[in-house]
N, C-alpha and C positions, 0 to 999 in steps of 0.2 A: 658462682652464680653469674658473675660478670661475663665469663667465657660463654656460658650457656646463652645469655641474652644476645651476645654477639653472633652466635650461630643462628638464633631465631631471626635476628635482623637480616642476616645474610640470605636466609630462605625467603623472607618477605620481599627483599629486593629482587631476588630471582623471579618471583611471581609478578612483581610490579613491572619489571622490565620486559617480561614476555607478554605484551599487550594482547596478542591473539588468544592466548590461554586465559588471560584475565577476563576478556570479553565472554569467553565460553563459560567460565566459572560463575560469573555474575549474571550473564544473559540467559543461560540455559534454564535455570529455574523459572525465570519470568516467562520465557516462551512456553515452557511446559505447562505451567499453571494456567496460562491463557488458553493454550491448545486443549488441554483436558477439561478445563472449566467451561469453555464455550463450544468447541468443535466436537470433541469426543464426549458424548453424553448418552446415558441410557434412557433419557426422556424421549418420548415420542410426540412430536409436535410439528405443525405445518406440513402434515402428510397430504399428498395430492390424492384427491378422490374424484369420482364421477358419479352422476346420478342418472338413472334410467327411470323416468317418471312416466308411467303409462296412464296415470289417472289425471294428472294436471288439475287438481282441485285445490281448494283453500288449505286443507289439512296437509297435503304433500308439500305445498309451497312453504307453509309455516315450518314444518319439520326440516325441510331443506335449508331454509334461512337460519334456523338454529344451529344446524350442523356446520354450515359455512361460516357462521359468526364465531364458532369455537376456535380457540388458539391451537387446537390439535389438528384441524383440517383446513386445507385449501381446496375449494371447489374448482377443479381444473376444467371440466367440460360437462355438458349434458348430452346423454346418449339417446339414440332414437331406435335402436334395435338390439337384440341379444347378440347379434354378430359383432357389434362394435365393442361389446364387453371383452370378448376374447382378444380382439385386436388391440384394445387399450392395454391389457395386461402384457401381451407379447411385446409391444413396443416400449414397455416400461413407463408409460405415461402416468399411470395411477397405481396406488397400493390397495385401494378398496373401491368397490362400486356399491351404491345403495339402490336397490330396485324396489319401486312401488308398483303393485299390481293394479289392474284395471278396477275402477269403482272402489278405490281405497276408502274415501270419505263416506260413501254410502254404506259400505259394509261396517265401518266403525260406528256410525250413528244408528243404523237399523238393527244390526245383529250384535252390536257391542264387541265385535271381534274383527280384527284386520291384521294382515301380515305384512312385514317388511323383510326383504331378503338382503343380507349383507354378504357380499362376495369379496373375500380378501386374498391377497397374494401370500400364500403360506410357505413360499420358499424361505422366508424368514418367519418362523412360527411364532416367536416371541412378539415381534412387531405386529403380526396379523392378529394375534389374540388381544393385544393391548388396544389396537384400533377398534376391534369389534366391541370390546368392553366400553370404550369411550362413546361410541355411537349408540350402543344400547342404553347407556346412562342418559344420553340426551333425549332419546325416544321415551324413556321412562319418565323423565321430567315433564315432557309434553303431555304424557298420559295423566300424570298427577295433576297438572294444571287444568286439563280438560275435565277431570272429575272433581275439581275444586278441593283436592287433597282429602276427599272422603275415603275412608278405609273400608274395605270389604270385611265381612265377618271372618273371624279366625285368620286374619291377615298377620303374617310374621314380618315385622319391620326390622331389617338388619341395619345396624348403625356401625359405620366404619370410622375408626380414629387412628391416625398415623402419628406416632410419637417421634419427637426429636426433629422430624423433617416432614411437616404436614403437607408441604407443596411438592414433595417427592423430587426435589432438585438433585440432579446428578452430581453437582459440585460437592455436596456433602460427603459423597463417597470418594470422589477423585482427589480432593485436596489432601487428605491424609495419605493416600497412595502416592501422590506426587512428592510429598515431603519425604517419604521413605525412599522412593526411587532416586531423587536428586541427591540426598545425603549419602546414600550408599555409593552412587557412581562417583560423585565428586571426591568424597573422602577416600574411598578404597582405591579407585582407579588412578586418581591424580597422585596419591601418596606412593603407590607402587611404581608409577612411571618416574616420579621425581628421584626416587632412590636408585632405580635401575639406570637412569640417565647419568647419575654421578659415576656409576660403574663403567658405563660406556665411554664417557669422556675422560676417565682416568683420574678425576678429581676426588673420588672416594678414598684413594690411597692417601692423599694429603689430609683428608678429614680424619682418617683412622689413626694417624700418627699424632693427632692433637692430644692434649692432656685430658680431654673429656672421655668419659667411659661410654661404651656403646649405647647404654640405656639413654644417656642424655643426648647423644647424637641423634638417635631415633626420635626422641621426644622433640628435639629442635626441628626436625624435618616435618613433624606433624602439627606443631602449634599454628603455623600460618594457615593451614587448611582447616583447622578448627575454627579460626577467626573468620575465614571466608564462609564456612558453613553456617556459622551463627548469623552472618549478614544475610545469607540466603534464606534462613528460617524467617528472619524478620521481614524480608521482602515478600515471601510467600504468604505470611500471615496478613500483611497489609493488603496485598492483592485479594486475598480471600475475603476479607471483611469489606473492603471498599469497592471492589470490582465484581465479585461473585456473590456478595450478600450472604456469606457463610459466617455466622457469628462465632465468637469464642466464648462458650458458655461456662467453661471452667477457669481454673487459675492459670493466668499467663505465666507466672513464675514456675509453676509445676510443669507446664508444657515446655518451657524453655529448658528446664532442668532435665526432663526426660529426653528432649531432643539433643542436648549436649551429651548425655549418656550414650545414645544411639550413635552419635557422631564419633565418639571415642571407640565404640565397637567397630564401626566401619573403618576407622583409621587403623585399628589393630589388624583387620583383615587385609588392608592394603600393605601393611608391613610384612605380613605373612606371605602374601603373593610375591612381594619383591625378593624374598629369600630364595624363591624357587625359579625366578626369572633372570635371564641373562641379557635380554634385549627389551627395549621399550615396546616393540611390536608384540612379543610374547606376553609381556605384562598386561598390555591392553586387551589382547585376545583372551587371556585367562580371566581378567576382570569382567569382560563382557559375557563370557560363557558361564562363569561360575557365580556371578553376582546379578547381572542384569536380568537374565532369563528366570532364575529362581525367584527374584523379587517380584517379577510380573506374575509368575505362575502360582507361587506358593505363599504369597503374603495376604491373599484374600482381596487384593486390590481389584483385579479384573474378574476372577473366577471364585465363587464360594468354595471354601475348603471342604465344607461338610458334604458337598456334592461329589467329591473325589473318592476314589477307592481308598480303602483303609491304609494300604501301604503308602500311598502318596500323602495321606494325612499325617502319618508318622514322620515321613521325610520333611514335611513342612515345619515340624517343630525345631529343626536345626537351622532354619532360615531366620536370622535376626529381624528382618523387615516385618515378618508376621507379627512379632510381639510389639514392635514399635507401632505398627498400623493399628493394633488393638488399643494401645495406650492413647494414641492421638484421637481416635474416634471417641473413646471414653471421656477424655478430658475436654476436648474441643467441641465435640458435637453433643454429647450427653451431659456435660457439666459435672462429671464425677470427680472425686478426689483420690488421694493416695490409697485410701482403704479399698478402692475398687480395682486398683491396678498394681497392688504390691507384689503379686505373684509374677506378673510380666516384668516388673522392674527388677526383681531378684534374678529372673532368668537372664535378662540383658546384662546385669552386673556379672553374673557367673560366666557368660559368654565372653564378656570383655576381659575379665581376669585371665581366663583360659587362653584366649587368642593372644593377648598381650604377653603372657608368660611364654607361650610357644614361640612367638615372634622374636622376643628379646633373646631367648635361649638359643635360637637357631640363627641369630644374626651373625653373619660371617665377618670376623674382624681381619681375616686374611683373604685376599682376592685370588691368590694363586691356588 
């Protein structure tokens, strides 16, 4: 045991002395959580719009003020002709134009019917549809206020309730994804590179002639990265709660335990990659291509898996990040316990044992 701890200390000193790598290991999760939490979001807000008001009456001014006061829109300019609408879109000035016809208020008061035209840039269909829905909701609120909330006969009132994330914050989706991405990259990529580095420098030969068995050598190489990963998990959770206002509704102990399990799975993948890599460049390239892209594409982080073809849905089942992403969302966002994630936990355990077994079995004790 003493010899094993000496090896672990040696690996920790390697990481500590390589300050550039240490900054990347500690700083990358912080940068990513801030980037994904604030910059890359699926929320639509502060979108630039224009208004073409041909009526210029009290009703159109009131609706315009309501739209401009919303956090979803920024009123960029007022237009004076239909020609300016096309020019505004072509120049990329606005994402949507609100058009009020002539005699809008008179038609609304005398015929009880008036029209508003919403022209949106559908080159991004999801954003265009979202903006149109936001604007329609604001107009409907004005209409209800005008009618003093009186309901028409046979009116169907649709009530919408959003569970777990009532404000539809994008951070609720990105935080679990960033946790999976960071742990996968740090654990797998850095572990594979560190082992291959020993081979390149010729120090692996010295390590292999030590009294320690290959299993303990591999374990000693991974323990420091496990500790760094736990530190990253804590920093991500702190930033999530205090910077992004994403609460931890479930058990913190369960969340840390599941994160540790996924970390060990990622470390096992790193060891496996190191067995087939001869240089640090090949290890990094293999890690990026075989881990980074699948984590982004098949974890459900950026793209819903259920929208993919059946073949890709089946492939996604072999990506560990998918199961960890489900676990984090269930525990952290929904506040569920182990009874809701036991299947995903068993799958990760099975993957860990399989990968660790293959990695240890194929670990080369002779370099020649």
